[in-house]
N, CA, C and O atoms as CSV, one atom per row, in Angstrom:
chain,resi,resn,atom,element,x,y,z
A,1,MET,N,N,4.225,-9.752,-5.195
A,1,MET,CA,C,4.559,-8.347,-5.371
A,1,MET,C,C,5.483,-7.955,-4.230
A,1,MET,O,O,5.137,-8.122,-3.061
A,2,GLN,N,N,6.637,-7.443,-4.561
A,2,GLN,CA,C,7.567,-6.991,-3.548
A,2,GLN,C,C,7.888,-5.524,-3.783
A,2,GLN,O,O,8.232,-5.115,-4.893
A,3,ILE,N,N,7.771,-4.759,-2.744
A,3,ILE,CA,C,8.080,-3.338,-2.812
A,3,ILE,C,C,9.480,-3.135,-2.269
A,3,ILE,O,O,9.801,-3.554,-1.157
A,4,ILE,N,N,10.295,-2.494,-3.060
A,4,ILE,CA,C,11.665,-2.190,-2.647
A,4,ILE,C,C,11.687,-0.749,-2.147
A,4,ILE,O,O,11.425,0.185,-2.905
A,5,ILE,N,N,11.994,-0.583,-0.891
A,5,ILE,CA,C,12.016,0.735,-0.275
A,5,ILE,C,C,13.401,1.346,-0.467
A,5,ILE,O,O,14.418,0.722,-0.164
A,6,SER,N,N,13.422,2.552,-0.967
A,6,SER,CA,C,14.678,3.289,-1.095
A,6,SER,C,C,14.507,4.637,-0.400
A,6,SER,O,O,13.428,4.955,0.100
A,7,SER,N,N,15.547,5.401,-0.375
A,7,SER,CA,C,15.467,6.701,0.292
A,7,SER,C,C,14.555,7.671,-0.464
A,7,SER,O,O,14.079,8.649,0.111
A,8,LYS,N,N,14.312,7.406,-1.741
A,8,LYS,CA,C,13.435,8.273,-2.539
A,8,LYS,C,C,12.003,7.771,-2.595
A,8,LYS,O,O,11.152,8.417,-3.206
A,9,TYR,N,N,11.717,6.632,-1.971
A,9,TYR,CA,C,10.379,6.051,-1.966
A,9,TYR,C,C,9.484,6.871,-1.050
A,9,TYR,O,O,9.806,7.071,0.121
A,10,SER,N,N,8.365,7.345,-1.580
A,10,SER,CA,C,7.508,8.240,-0.807
A,10,SER,C,C,6.191,7.559,-0.437
A,10,SER,O,O,5.906,6.449,-0.886
A,11,ILE,N,N,5.411,8.227,0.369
A,11,ILE,CA,C,4.092,7.727,0.751
A,11,ILE,C,C,3.197,7.588,-0.478
A,11,ILE,O,O,2.375,6.673,-0.541
A,12,ASN,N,N,3.343,8.475,-1.444
A,12,ASN,CA,C,2.551,8.368,-2.673
A,12,ASN,C,C,2.948,7.143,-3.487
A,12,ASN,O,O,2.097,6.507,-4.108
A,13,ASP,N,N,4.232,6.812,-3.487
A,13,ASP,CA,C,4.684,5.590,-4.163
A,13,ASP,C,C,4.068,4.364,-3.495
A,13,ASP,O,O,3.626,3.435,-4.171
A,14,LEU,N,N,4.041,4.369,-2.177
A,14,LEU,CA,C,3.444,3.262,-1.440
A,14,LEU,C,C,1.961,3.145,-1.757
A,14,LEU,O,O,1.468,2.042,-1.992
A,15,LYS,N,N,1.250,4.251,-1.769
A,15,LYS,CA,C,-0.177,4.205,-2.081
A,15,LYS,C,C,-0.412,3.694,-3.501
A,15,LYS,O,O,-1.357,2.941,-3.738
A,16,ASP,N,N,0.435,4.096,-4.441
A,16,ASP,CA,C,0.314,3.587,-5.810
A,16,ASP,C,C,0.519,2.076,-5.848
A,16,ASP,O,O,-0.214,1.366,-6.536
A,17,ASP,N,N,1.509,1.584,-5.111
A,17,ASP,CA,C,1.765,0.145,-5.067
A,17,ASP,C,C,0.610,-0.602,-4.400
A,17,ASP,O,O,0.214,-1.672,-4.862
A,18,LEU,N,N,0.075,-0.049,-3.327
A,18,LEU,CA,C,-1.065,-0.685,-2.649
A,18,LEU,C,C,-2.311,-0.667,-3.531
A,18,LEU,O,O,-3.080,-1.628,-3.521
A,19,GLN,N,N,-2.525,0.402,-4.292
A,19,GLN,CA,C,-3.650,0.447,-5.226
A,19,GLN,C,C,-3.509,-0.627,-6.298
A,19,GLN,O,O,-4.483,-1.298,-6.639
A,20,ALA,N,N,-2.303,-0.791,-6.828
A,20,ALA,CA,C,-2.070,-1.815,-7.845
A,20,ALA,C,C,-2.340,-3.206,-7.276
A,20,ALA,O,O,-2.937,-4.049,-7.945
A,21,MET,N,N,-1.901,-3.443,-6.048
A,21,MET,CA,C,-2.160,-4.731,-5.414
A,21,MET,C,C,-3.651,-4.934,-5.186
A,21,MET,O,O,-4.171,-6.023,-5.429
A,22,HIS,N,N,-4.336,-3.910,-4.728
A,22,HIS,CA,C,-5.769,-4.002,-4.490
A,22,HIS,C,C,-6.511,-4.317,-5.781
A,22,HIS,O,O,-7.428,-5.138,-5.783
A,23,ASN,N,N,-6.125,-3.675,-6.876
A,23,ASN,CA,C,-6.777,-3.920,-8.159
A,23,ASN,C,C,-6.571,-5.357,-8.631
A,23,ASN,O,O,-7.468,-5.941,-9.238
A,24,LYS,N,N,-5.402,-5.932,-8.359
A,24,LYS,CA,C,-5.178,-7.334,-8.691
A,24,LYS,C,C,-6.076,-8.238,-7.856
A,24,LYS,O,O,-6.615,-9.224,-8.360
A,25,LEU,N,N,-6.235,-7.902,-6.582
A,25,LEU,CA,C,-7.098,-8.696,-5.711
A,25,LEU,C,C,-8.550,-8.632,-6.152
A,25,LEU,O,O,-9.255,-9.640,-6.125
A,26,VAL,N,N,-8.999,-7.455,-6.555
A,26,VAL,CA,C,-10.384,-7.286,-7.000
A,26,VAL,C,C,-10.640,-8.116,-8.254
A,26,VAL,O,O,-11.737,-8.645,-8.435
A,27,SER,N,N,-9.642,-8.233,-9.114
A,27,SER,CA,C,-9.797,-9.012,-10.334
A,27,SER,C,C,-9.505,-10.493,-10.100
A,27,SER,O,O,-9.340,-11.256,-11.052
A,28,ARG,N,N,-9.443,-10.893,-8.839
A,28,ARG,CA,C,-9.293,-12.290,-8.417
A,28,ARG,C,C,-7.939,-12.903,-8.764
A,28,ARG,O,O,-7.833,-14.121,-8.902
A,29,GLU,N,N,-6.918,-12.085,-8.906
A,29,GLU,CA,C,-5.574,-12.613,-9.089
A,29,GLU,C,C,-4.993,-12.957,-7.730
A,29,GLU,O,O,-5.289,-12.295,-6.736
A,30,ASN,N,N,-4.177,-13.982,-7.688
A,30,ASN,CA,C,-3.486,-14.327,-6.449
A,30,ASN,C,C,-2.356,-13.341,-6.229
A,30,ASN,O,O,-1.597,-13.032,-7.148
A,31,VAL,N,N,-2.251,-12.852,-5.009
A,31,VAL,CA,C,-1.243,-11.854,-4.689
A,31,VAL,C,C,-0.600,-12.211,-3.353
A,31,VAL,O,O,-1.281,-12.554,-2.387
A,32,MET,N,N,0.714,-12.122,-3.322
A,32,MET,CA,C,1.434,-12.220,-2.057
A,32,MET,C,C,2.204,-10.917,-1.913
A,32,MET,O,O,2.948,-10.521,-2.810
A,33,TYR,N,N,2.025,-10.277,-0.812
A,33,TYR,CA,C,2.682,-8.998,-0.554
A,33,TYR,C,C,3.841,-9.260,0.385
A,33,TYR,O,O,3.651,-9.759,1.495
A,34,LEU,N,N,5.028,-8.929,-0.054
A,34,LEU,CA,C,6.226,-9.176,0.736
A,34,LEU,C,C,6.799,-7.856,1.219
A,34,LEU,O,O,7.147,-6.986,0.420
A,35,LEU,N,N,6.890,-7.719,2.513
A,35,LEU,CA,C,7.443,-6.516,3.131
A,35,LEU,C,C,8.708,-6.915,3.873
A,35,LEU,O,O,8.677,-7.765,4.763
A,36,THR,N,N,9.802,-6.305,3.507
A,36,THR,CA,C,11.073,-6.632,4.151
A,36,THR,C,C,11.435,-5.549,5.155
A,36,THR,O,O,10.913,-4.436,5.109
A,37,ASP,N,N,12.325,-5.894,6.045
A,37,ASP,CA,C,12.785,-4.870,6.987
A,37,ASP,C,C,13.828,-4.013,6.283
A,37,ASP,O,O,14.683,-4.513,5.553
A,38,SER,N,N,13.736,-2.747,6.516
A,38,SER,CA,C,14.612,-1.800,5.841
A,38,SER,C,C,14.834,-0.596,6.742
A,38,SER,O,O,13.904,-0.140,7.409
A,39,PRO,N,N,16.038,-0.084,6.768
A,39,PRO,CA,C,16.280,1.115,7.575
A,39,PRO,C,C,15.785,2.390,6.876
A,39,PRO,O,O,15.882,3.481,7.438
A,40,ASN,N,N,15.264,2.256,5.670
A,40,ASN,CA,C,14.865,3.419,4.884
A,40,ASN,C,C,13.397,3.816,5.052
A,40,ASN,O,O,12.935,4.746,4.392
A,41,TYR,N,N,12.665,3.132,5.917
A,41,TYR,CA,C,11.259,3.464,6.090
A,41,TYR,C,C,11.099,4.844,6.708
A,41,TYR,O,O,11.758,5.177,7.693
A,42,LYS,N,N,10.233,5.628,6.127
A,42,LYS,CA,C,9.911,6.938,6.698
A,42,LYS,C,C,8.755,6.775,7.661
A,42,LYS,O,O,7.996,5.810,7.568
A,43,ARG,N,N,8.617,7.692,8.567
A,43,ARG,CA,C,7.590,7.613,9.611
A,43,ARG,C,C,6.193,7.499,9.020
A,43,ARG,O,O,5.389,6.708,9.513
A,44,LYS,N,N,5.877,8.265,7.977
A,44,LYS,CA,C,4.542,8.217,7.380
A,44,LYS,C,C,4.256,6.849,6.772
A,44,LYS,O,O,3.128,6.361,6.833
A,45,ILE,N,N,5.273,6.237,6.190
A,45,ILE,CA,C,5.098,4.906,5.609
A,45,ILE,C,C,4.818,3.898,6.713
A,45,ILE,O,O,3.935,3.052,6.570
A,46,LEU,N,N,5.552,3.979,7.805
A,46,LEU,CA,C,5.316,3.077,8.930
A,46,LEU,C,C,3.929,3.293,9.535
A,46,LEU,O,O,3.273,2.329,9.931
A,47,ASP,N,N,3.478,4.540,9.610
A,47,ASP,CA,C,2.138,4.822,10.134
A,47,ASP,C,C,1.070,4.202,9.239
A,47,ASP,O,O,0.090,3.647,9.736
A,48,LEU,N,N,1.253,4.292,7.922
A,48,LEU,CA,C,0.285,3.696,7.002
A,48,LEU,C,C,0.255,2.178,7.150
A,48,LEU,O,O,-0.819,1.576,7.162
A,49,TYR,N,N,1.429,1.558,7.264
A,49,TYR,CA,C,1.479,0.110,7.488
A,49,TYR,C,C,0.823,-0.263,8.810
A,49,TYR,O,O,0.111,-1.265,8.881
A,50,ASN,N,N,1.045,0.510,9.840
A,50,ASN,CA,C,0.430,0.238,11.128
A,50,ASN,C,C,-1.095,0.279,11.021
A,50,ASN,O,O,-1.777,-0.604,11.541
A,51,ASP,N,N,-1.628,1.291,10.354
A,51,ASP,CA,C,-3.079,1.381,10.156
A,51,ASP,C,C,-3.593,0.192,9.349
A,51,ASP,O,O,-4.640,-0.376,9.660
A,52,LEU,N,N,-2.855,-0.173,8.322
A,52,LEU,CA,C,-3.264,-1.288,7.470
A,52,LEU,C,C,-3.285,-2.602,8.244
A,52,LEU,O,O,-4.219,-3.392,8.106
A,53,LEU,N,N,-2.269,-2.832,9.047
A,53,LEU,CA,C,-2.205,-4.069,9.820
A,53,LEU,C,C,-3.217,-4.084,10.966
A,53,LEU,O,O,-3.787,-5.130,11.276
A,54,ALA,N,N,-3.440,-2.941,11.587
A,54,ALA,CA,C,-4.337,-2.881,12.744
A,54,ALA,C,C,-5.806,-2.981,12.347
A,54,ALA,O,O,-6.591,-3.641,13.027
A,55,SER,N,N,-6.176,-2.332,11.250
A,55,SER,CA,C,-7.601,-2.275,10.904
A,55,SER,C,C,-7.943,-2.939,9.577
A,55,SER,O,O,-9.117,-3.160,9.283
A,56,GLY,N,N,-6.932,-3.260,8.771
A,56,GLY,CA,C,-7.199,-3.800,7.443
A,56,GLY,C,C,-7.568,-2.718,6.449
A,56,GLY,O,O,-7.986,-3.010,5.328
A,57,ASN,N,N,-7.414,-1.478,6.857
A,57,ASN,CA,C,-7.790,-0.349,6.020
A,57,ASN,C,C,-6.619,0.626,5.929
A,57,ASN,O,O,-5.975,0.957,6.925
A,58,ALA,N,N,-6.366,1.072,4.698
A,58,ALA,CA,C,-5.356,2.112,4.502
A,58,ALA,C,C,-6.103,3.406,4.218
A,58,ALA,O,O,-6.705,3.548,3.153
A,59,PRO,N,N,-6.075,4.353,5.151
A,59,PRO,CA,C,-6.855,5.578,4.971
A,59,PRO,C,C,-6.414,6.375,3.748
A,59,PRO,O,O,-5.224,6.502,3.460
A,60,ASP,N,N,-7.398,6.904,3.046
A,60,ASP,CA,C,-7.169,7.753,1.874
A,60,ASP,C,C,-6.396,7.052,0.763
A,60,ASP,O,O,-5.664,7.697,0.013
A,61,LEU,N,N,-6.555,5.742,0.656
A,61,LEU,CA,C,-5.866,5.014,-0.401
A,61,LEU,C,C,-6.484,5.333,-1.758
A,61,LEU,O,O,-5.775,5.498,-2.750
A,62,PHE,N,N,-7.802,5.416,-1.790
A,62,PHE,CA,C,-8.530,5.754,-3.016
A,62,PHE,C,C,-9.341,7.008,-2.793
A,62,PHE,O,O,-9.822,7.260,-1.688
A,63,ALA,N,N,-9.494,7.802,-3.851
A,63,ALA,CA,C,-10.379,8.968,-3.793
A,63,ALA,C,C,-11.822,8.482,-3.751
A,63,ALA,O,O,-12.106,7.348,-4.135
A,64,ALA,N,N,-12.724,9.323,-3.292
A,64,ALA,CA,C,-14.128,8.930,-3.131
A,64,ALA,C,C,-14.745,8.455,-4.446
A,64,ALA,O,O,-15.500,7.482,-4.453
A,65,ASP,N,N,-14.439,9.122,-5.552
A,65,ASP,CA,C,-15.015,8.700,-6.830
A,65,ASP,C,C,-14.435,7.357,-7.291
A,65,ASP,O,O,-15.115,6.603,-7.986
A,66,GLU,N,N,-13.204,7.055,-6.919
A,66,GLU,CA,C,-12.616,5.754,-7.269
A,66,GLU,C,C,-13.244,4.622,-6.448
A,66,GLU,O,O,-13.401,3.508,-6.947
A,67,VAL,N,N,-13.603,4.906,-5.196
A,67,VAL,CA,C,-14.228,3.907,-4.347
A,67,VAL,C,C,-15.567,3.480,-4.930
A,67,VAL,O,O,-15.907,2.297,-4.885
A,68,ASP,N,N,-16.327,4.411,-5.471
A,68,ASP,CA,C,-17.622,4.102,-6.070
A,68,ASP,C,C,-17.468,3.135,-7.245
A,68,ASP,O,O,-18.299,2.246,-7.430
A,69,VAL,N,N,-16.413,3.305,-8.034
A,69,VAL,CA,C,-16.182,2.450,-9.196
A,69,VAL,C,C,-15.773,1.047,-8.746
A,69,VAL,O,O,-16.179,0.058,-9.356
A,70,ILE,N,N,-14.980,0.959,-7.694
A,70,ILE,CA,C,-14.513,-0.332,-7.202
A,70,ILE,C,C,-15.688,-1.115,-6.658
A,70,ILE,O,O,-15.516,-2.240,-6.189
């Protein structure tokens, strides 16, 4: 799975992509996440990646009721 960052790519788009990847992992599909360097990263996107890399957790990725189902 490769995410292409553009100037219109938002934090919500990133969360949607991360949710899709997470759902593939839960269903035991093999997933490789490819992140390229891009000058188009917004600060919020970089902060989310930093949290994900530092703790393995992306805050507020799923709503509380979705977490219960997972």
